[in-house]
N, C-alpha and C positions, 0 to 999 in steps of 0.2 A: 339550899337548892333540891328541888324535887327531881327524882330520877325516872325516866322512862325507858323502857325495854321493848323491842320488836321481834316479831316472829312472823316470817313470809313462807307462805306455801304458794306453789304453782309457777307461772311463767314469769318471763323477764319483764313483763308490764308490772306485775305486782312487786318484783324487785324495784323498779323505778319508783312506784307509788309509796312504797315502804320509805324509800329515801326522801321522798317529797313530804310525807307525813313527819318524818323526824326533822326536817327543816322548819315545819310549823312549829313543833315543840321547843326547838332550839331558840327560835326567835322570840319565844315567850319566857326563856330563861330557864328552861328543863335542861337537865344533864342527861345525854345520850348514854345509855348502859349498852356495851357491846354484846355482852353475854346475857342471853335470854334466862338462863338459870340464875342469875344473880338477883338479889333482893331489890325491887325497884317499887316506886310509888304508883305508877302506872304500867300497864302491859297491854301492848297492842298487837293483837293477832290478825294479819291480813290473809284471808282464806281464800281456798279454791274449791270450785265445785265441778270440775270436769268429770270427775269419776266419783262413784261412791267411796273409794278408798280416799279421794282428796277430802270429802266431807268427813270421813272418819278421822283422818290426821287432823283436820282443823278442829274436831271436838276435843280429840286428845291434847293438843296444844293449848286450848282454851282451859281445860281442867288442869293441866299441869301449871299454868300461871296462877289459878285460883288456890292450889294447894301451895305454891311457893311463898305467896304472901296472901292470906285472906283479908287483910286489911287494904290491898291495892285497889285501885279502880282498873278493872279488866275491860277492855275496848275490844269488839269484834267488828271487823271491817271486811270488805271485798266481795267476791262472788258469791260465796255461800251466804253470807249475810243479806245479799241483796235478793237472792231467789227464795231464802227460807228464813226471814227474819223471826217469825214465830218460834221457829225450833231453837234458834240461838238465843232469843230472849228467854226461852224456858230453861235454860241450864242455870241452875243456882250459882251465883256468883258472878254473873255478867252483869255489868253495871251500864255500859254504853254498846248500842248497836247501829252501826251506820253502814250503809251498802258502797255501791261503786260511784256514787254522784252526790255532790254537795258537802264534800269533805273540807272544805276551806275553814269552817267553823269547827273543827273537830275538837280544839283545845278548849273552846268555851263550853262544848258539851260535856267533857271531862270535868272541867271545873265546877259546871253546874251539878253533875252527880256527886263530886266532892262536897259541895256546899249543901245540897239537899238531902243526900243519902238515897235518893230515889233513881230507879233506873230510867234511862234515857233511850227511847228508840226512835231512831232519825231516818229511817230507811224510806226513800222517795221513790215515786214513779218518775220515769223520764219524761220531762215536760215537752210539748211539741216545740220544735225549733230550738232545743236546748244546744249549747255550745260546748267547744273543748274546755274542760276545766284547767286553768292554769295553776300548777302547783310545782313550781321550781324545785328541783332535788337537792338533797345535801348527802353527799358521799363521803364516807369517813376514810376510804382508802384513795389512793392515787394512782391506779392502774388503768382500769376499764371503767367507764361510764356509760349507764344507760340514758337515753333521751327519748322520752316518749313524744311521738309526732301525731298520733291518731288513736281514736278511740271508737268501739262500736263495730257491729258486724250486721250485714242484711242478707247473709246467705241462708240461714235456718237449715243447716245441714239436719237430717231426721234424728241424730243421736245427740245433738250439741245444745247445751244450756246457755253458751256464751252470748248469743244475740238476746236472750231475756236478762242475762246478768250485767250486760255491758250497753244495752241500748243501741240506738241508732248510729249511723256514722257521723263523726265528728273530726275535722282535721284541724290540726294546729296551724296558726297562721306562719307561713314562712319566716316573717321577720321575728316571730317569737322562737322558732327553732332555732334561728341563727344566733340570736341574742343568748339563748342558753348554751349553745355550742361553745361560743366565745368564752362565756363564763367559765365552762367546764376546761377548756383548753388553758385559759389563764391559772387555772387552779393547778395545772400539772399533769392532767389527764393525757395519755398517749393515744388511747383507743376510744372512740365513740361509737356506741352500738344503738342505731336507730330502731325503735321498737314501737309496737303498737298492737291492737288486736287484728286489724286486717290492713297492714300498711300498703299493699298493693293498690289500694283504692284510694291512697293518700291524695287529698286535694280535689277529688271529684265533687265535693260539696262545697268548695270555696268559689268565690268570685272575685277575679276570675278564675277558673279552674287551674290547678297546678299539677303536674305529674310527680310521682315519686322520683323519676330520673332526673326531672329538673331540679327538685329539692337536693338531692345528692351532689349533683353538680355543683350547686351553690355552696354546700357544706364543705365540699372539697377544695374550694376556692379559700376557705378561712386559713390565715397564717397559723403554723403550729400544729396543724392536724397531722398525725403520722399513720393513723390506721382509723379505717372507717368499716363498719360491719352492718348488715341488716339481720334482723332478728329471725323472720320467717316470712315467706312469699309464697303465695298460691302458684300453682304451675301455669294457670291462666294468665298470670300477670308477671311473668318473666318477659319484658319487653326487649325489643332489639337495642334502644336507647340505653337501657339499663346494663345489658350485656356489653355494649360498646364501652361504657364507663369502667367496667371492672377490667376489660381487655387492656385498655390504654393507660390506666392509672393504677400503679402498683400499690398505693395507699389504700385502695378500695379491696379488701381482703377477699382472695378467690375462694370463698365459702359461702355457699348458700343452702338454706335449710327449706326444702321444698315438701310439704307434707303430701303423702300419697294416699294413706288411711287403707287402701286395699289395691292388689294387684289383679283383681278379678272384675271385670265390666259390669257383670250383674249385681255384685255387691256394691260397686260405686254407684249405679243407678238407684239402688235401694236407700243408700246413705244420702242421696241427693247431692253428690258431688258433680261438678260442673265440667267433667272432662272424662275422656276415655283413657285406657293405657296406652293406647296408640298415640293420642295427643302429648301425653306425658312424656313418652318415650322420645317423641320428635322434639320437645322442648328440651330434654336433656342433651339430645344430638346436637341440636343448634348451640347450646351453651358450650359443649365440648369442642366443637369446631372452632369457636371463638376463644375460648380459655381452656386449652387441653388438659392441665392439671387441676381444673377447680374441684374442690371438694363439695360433694352434694350429699347432704345428710336428709333424713326424712322421718316421717311418723307412719307407723303402721298399726292398724287394729286387728286384733284377731277375735273370732267369735262373734261377729255381728249377726243378727238374726237371719237364718237363711244361708249362712256361710257353710257349705257342704264340704265334705273331704275333697271333692273334686275342685271346688273353688279355692280352697285354702292351697291346694298344690298348685293352682295356677298363679296364685298371690306369691308363693314362695319362688316358683320359677321366675316370674316377673322381676321380684326383689334381686334375684342373682344376676339376671341378664343385665339391669340397670348397672349393678357393681356400685352401690352407695358407699360412701365413706364411712357412714355410721347410721344406725337405726335407733329409734326410739320406738319400742313395741310395748303395746299395752292391750289390756283385754276389754272388750265391750262391757259397759256398765250401764244398765238402764236407767236413765235419768227420768224422774218424774215430770210429766207435762211435755216430753218429747214424743213425736210419733213411734220412734223405733222401741220405745219402752213397751209398746202394745202390739208390735209385730208378731205374727205367728212365727213358728220355727225357731224360738229362742235356742242357744246352743247350750248345752249342759256345761256346768262349771268344770267338771274334770277334763272335758274336751278343750275347753278354753285354754286351761293351765297346760296341757299338753302342746297345743299349738303355739302357745307363749313360749315354751321352752325350746321348740323347733327354731322359731324366728330369732330367738335370742343368741342361739348357736349360729345360725347363718350371719346374723349381724356382726358378731365377734369375729368371725372368719373374714367377712367383707372388710371390717375395720383394719384388721391386720394386712390384709392385701393392700389396701390404699396406704397404710402408714409405711410398710416395707419399700415403697419406691423411694422413700426419702433416706435410706440406709446409705451412708457414705456422703452424704450431701450436707449442705449448709442451709439451716432454717433461721428465720428471724424470730426471736422469742420475746414476748411481753412478759417480763419477770413479775410474778406475783407474790411470792415469798418462798420460805424454807420449809420442806417437810419434816417429819419426825426423824428422817435418817440423815438428815442435814443437807440434802440435795436442794438446789434451787428448782423451782417449777414454774411453768408458765405454759402460754400456748402459742403455737406457730400461727403464721398467717393463714394456714389451710385448717385452723382450729383442732390443732393435734396436740396433745399433752406432751410437754417436753420436761425432762429432769437431767440436771447437769451439775457438775461442781465447779466451784469458783470461789475466790476470796472477794473480800470487800462488801459493800451493800449494794446490791443490783436492783433492788425492789423498785418496780415503776419504770425500769429502763428497757429499751428494746435492744437486745444484744445477738450477734451471731453464733450460732452453736453447730458444731460439726457433729452429725449424728453418727455414733459408732455401734449401736444395737438397737434393735426394735423388739419391744416386749408387749405382746398384744397389739394396742394402738399406741402406747407409750413409746416416744423417741427418746433414747438415752444417748447422752453425748458430753461434749466438752466445749467450754468457751474458747472462742477463736481470739478475741482480743480482750485484753485484761482493762479492767476499769477501776479506778482508784476511788 
């Protein structure tokens, strides 16, 4: 039996798609190898291209697979492969290159490369009227499952390659989403995360149109679902209907990731973002009025072209004003083919690095402040496994990491934990109820 190993870079969509590709190989009789560093007959690298660093990490993973087993078939897929197939195909040892579309025949392409010894490049343009690609996923754990409901983006922010890498908006039909959700729940998953490239626009391309809130309501009706999350949501797409669902159904986790990108209005305009800081703050105020302890996390970019010291200071002040539960901070990276790559007033690297450090410190302080409110309280933890120190670990409903001691095998269960101490954003506690 041939073995296949996978390596995933980037977002939750990529994690779902890797699981879907693993399912394709499993159905054809391949053995899935959990450790990418193990010897395998096929290595699949699912790449990311959101930043220059992501490109670099993708190339490093490719070369690591080639060194690990020079006789293996090395497959490169994902966003980096889609937008720069020539560069990927030019890496010695790469056998198959596939982008983000048309991957249902991936195993056939791999076996063609095995049979002929020739490189196969199967990156395609997105055809007019292309539909959502149905690739049901295979997850090897039984805790949290990602469920892809949507593909593509139409916003074309000036810094971003995603619309080029992912193509136009395509929504998965509600019946297909519900069918896969039922399968995941039957397999024992306690938590389902609805994910996509731009899920706030879910269903606008379907006939008849469907909203994200309508889909969420239908998923919550399924027997056996204990937790539901959304991966990321634009601030302009946080609707009253969606917020009402979070407020009234405790299974809809009180956590939303809402990208900010900058807390300065001038920078937001140059980025091509479709909101102001005032509109963002109004969205947060509305959310907290309905769900007072909701965890709001975000993305913030530093060093966008034209970001002056004053603009950065305004961004930091706005981040503090909102009081996020967590920040993902990253430096602007000029992506070839995007407008921002050619903008004047590019920010020097050392300045970006300094600003990154400032916001990382701010983010750490904000995360601790949010986490500290749960000291002495009970949180519900989806247990994922044990760490090296022997503590059980998992995530609370507010997406906070939790560590605690307990006997028995708790993996995959949702258990109540009393928080005794908060270290940074980590909640440390003890199990309230014993499980056998």
